[in-house]
C-alpha positions, 0 to 999 in steps of 0.5 A: 467870307469871314469878313462878311460874317464878321460884318453881319455879326457886328450889325446884329450886335449894334442892332441888339444894343440899340434895342436894349437902349430903347427898351431901357428908355421905355422902362424908365418912361413907364415908371417916371410919373407926375403923380396926383394923390387924392388921399392922405394915406397915398401921399404918405405912402409916396413919401415912404417910398422916396417918391416925393419928387414924383408928387405934383398934386394932392388934397388939402388934407394931405400932409406935405413935408415941404409946402412946395412939394405939391399943389393942392388941387382937391378937397377930401371929395372935390377935385379942381380938374382944371388946376389938376390938368395944368400940372400935366399928371400922367398918374392920378391915385384915387380913393373911395372918396373920389367921385367916379365921374372925376375918375372917368374924366381924368381917363378921358383926358388920357391920364391913367388912374389907379384906384385904392378903396378904403382898406378893410384890413391891415393886410389890404393896406400892405397890399396897397403899398406893394401895388403902388411901389411896383407901379412907380418902380419902388417894388423892392423898397415897398417889399422891405417896408411891408416886411419890416412892418409885419415883423414889428407888428408880430412883436407888438401883438406878442406884447399883449398881456394874457387876460381872463377877459377882454377889455371892451373898447369904444373907438369914436371917429365922429362927433356929430353924429356920433360914429364908431368903428365896426367890423370889416374895416381896418380899424377893427384890426386895432381892436382885434390885435389888442385882444379886445372886444369892440362894443359895436361889434354887432353893428353893420354901420358906424352910427351910434347914440351916446345913450347906446355907448353908455348902455354898452359901458366900455372899459376903454374909450379912444377918441379919434377926431380932428383938432380941438373936437377930440378934447371936447369929446373926451371931456364929455365922456368924463362927465359920466362918472358911472362909465367903466372907462371913467372909473378906469381912467381909460379915456384917451385921444389918438392922432387921427392922421396916424390912426384913420388914414395910416400906412402899414408903418403908421398902423403899427405905431398906433397899435403899439400906443393903443396897447400901451394905453389899454394895459398900463 
């Protein structure tokens, strides 16, 4: 009787062990991905999370640490589906620039997609990093990075000197046509956290004329464009001698990659630089 009970117990132990092994293998499979990233900020986030070994495809706007880290399968908006599918992805990270039809095609082909719209705030940016971290099995690291970013952000904001009036800021993010930052975007947080006023704060879309900027007469101008265009635009603004920003010598060029498609850590870096330029 005792022997039979022991045999049953052993069988149950073996069965339980097998189930645990199978569950562990399934969990690992769930977090082991071949990932295509269709946004520079998402590619940077994968690097931050130490998941570059999972990255197999990206856009030609993504910055890779090593040229062979991933294959370029897309421009900013157009994806080469045939090339992408040859990489055998099981997860595609999409953004607001990704054509919805492209997303549906990936899903019809059995590839999981994960959508990250253009963030409307710094907080939303942090949420995206946490979502991605959880999805790829890097939840604890994502939580650590977000906590570090928020702690540093608080110190950066606290460094803003007290002023009787807010400096009025113009952030240029497009040259032809002229385009600027408006409320309800994460870039407005740069202005708010700097204790400044956005000269385009009454606009709902970012299109603005050069004459419109001159009339609003900003105290500070940040030019955030790609390549040599930034230097050209800075020079154009400096020709308007009556502009407050010119008289204040407060026209600056910022890194577009770090400022326009940031991770939470990049955001804090850019904000700290902006605050230093505005108040020093």
